N, C-alpha and C positions, 0 to 999 in steps of 0.2 A: 504494500500500500504506500501511497505517497506520504511524505513526511508532514505535510500541512495543507490546509485549504488553499494557501497561497500557491502551492505547486500546481493545483488544478487551475486556478485563476490565471496563472502565468501562461499556460498553454492557450487559454482563450485570449489573453491580452496580445499574444504573438500572432493570432489569427489575422491573416491579411487578405482573405477573400479568395484565395487560390482554390481551384477545384481539387478535390482529393484530400482536403484537410479534415473532413468530417470524421473519418475513421480514426486518425490519431487523437482527435478531441474526445471521441467516445472511449478510446483505449485509456486516455488519461483519466477520464471520469471514473471508469471502472477500476482502474488501479487505485485511485484515491478512495472511493467509497466501498469497493468490493463488489459492486454491481452498479447499474446505471439507474439512479432514482429519478422520479418524476421531476424533482426540482432541478436536477442537472440537465435534463432534456429541455426544460423551459429556458434555463440559463443559456445553453448552447444555441437554442433557437433565436433568442433575443439578440445574442451577440453576433451570430453569423447571418441572421435573416433567412435561415433555412427553415421552412415550415416544420412544425413538430411532427406532422404526419409523415413527412419525408424521413425525418430522423428515426421515428418508430419503424418505418419500413426497412431502413438499413440495419437497425438493431435486431429486428426479427429475422432478417435474411441471413445474417452471419451468426453461426453457432457459438462463436467466442464471446458474444455479449449476453449478459444476464440482466433481467429486469427486476429480479428479486435477490435478496441476500442469500449467500450460501449457508447451508447448515453447518453446525459445529463439526460434523463428520461427513466426509464425502465417501459415498458408497459407489465404487466403480465395479460394475459387473462385466466380466469378459464375455463377449459374444462372438469371439473368433471361431474358426471352424471346429477345433477340438472341443471347445466348451459348448458350442452350439449342439454338436452331435451328442455330447454327454449330458445335455439337459438344461442349458442356459435359458431357453425360452420359458420353461416351467419355473425356473428360479426367478426370472424377471417378474413373472406373474405373482409369485410368492412374495417377493420384496414389495411390489406395488400394493398387494393386498394388506400386508403387514404394516406398511408405513402410510397407506392411504394417499399415495402420490403417484404421478406418472413419471416417466423418464424425464429428467431435467428439472423436476419439481423439488421443493423443499417442504419438509413436514411443518405443520402449523406451530409446533413447539420449537422449531428452529434447530432440532437435533440432527436431522439427516438431509442430505441432498443426494439424489439418485442420478447416476450417469451410466450409460452403456459405453463400453470401449471396444475397439476392434481387437485388441490383444493385450494381455498383461505380460506375456512372455513366460508363462509358467504352464505350458500345455500338459506337462506330466501330472499336474494337480487338477486338471479339468474335472468338472466345472469349477471355476474359481472366481473370487471377487476380492477386491482390495478395499479396505476401509482405512482411510488416511494412509499410513505407511504399512499397515499390517495385511499380509496376504492370507486368505482363507481358501483352502482347496478341498477337493473331493466332497463337494457340498451336496446336500440333499435339502428339500424344502424344510424339513424339521430342523436341521442344523443351522440353516439360514435364519429361521425365526428365533432360535435360541441365541445366536450371536447378536442379532439386532435388539432383542429384548434386554440382553445383558448390558450392551453398550448404552441403550436408552436409560436403563435403571441407574447405571454408574454416572452417566452425564447429568441426569436430573438430581441425583443425590449430591454431586459436587456443586451444582448450581443452587442447592438448597430448595429445590422444588420437589414435588411428589411425582413419582413415576405414574404413567398412565396405566390404567387397569388392563 
């Protein structure tokens, strides 16, 4: 993340109306905030005179941009060939059901964000997922639910909140 609000403002201050500068401005906003909030879109629009609808179009076109904050834990499910054959589609459905989100979404409690990836590079562990830096392999729907529930419980306990039932 950027070190200060001034870093984000600096990129806008340097904007000189050249085509192709919108993406770097959006990247700067996301680096600063961790996602691109509504207020940043409005600010960019006012500064650049690019309509908000155009900015939203660019944000939603490129998968690198997020319109909501990331969860405390990033769940990356491998959907490469080995994992797909070993059951990744069922695991994806299991994760979505357990967390109540779609791919790319973040849980309402802010604990998890779900992402599908092309390969985690651990085919011998298929099907596999990575949560933050921890790799989990040879997964089943039951083991995935157990892992997610344990992490949610631990995260909410650390935050002083109560785990969801």
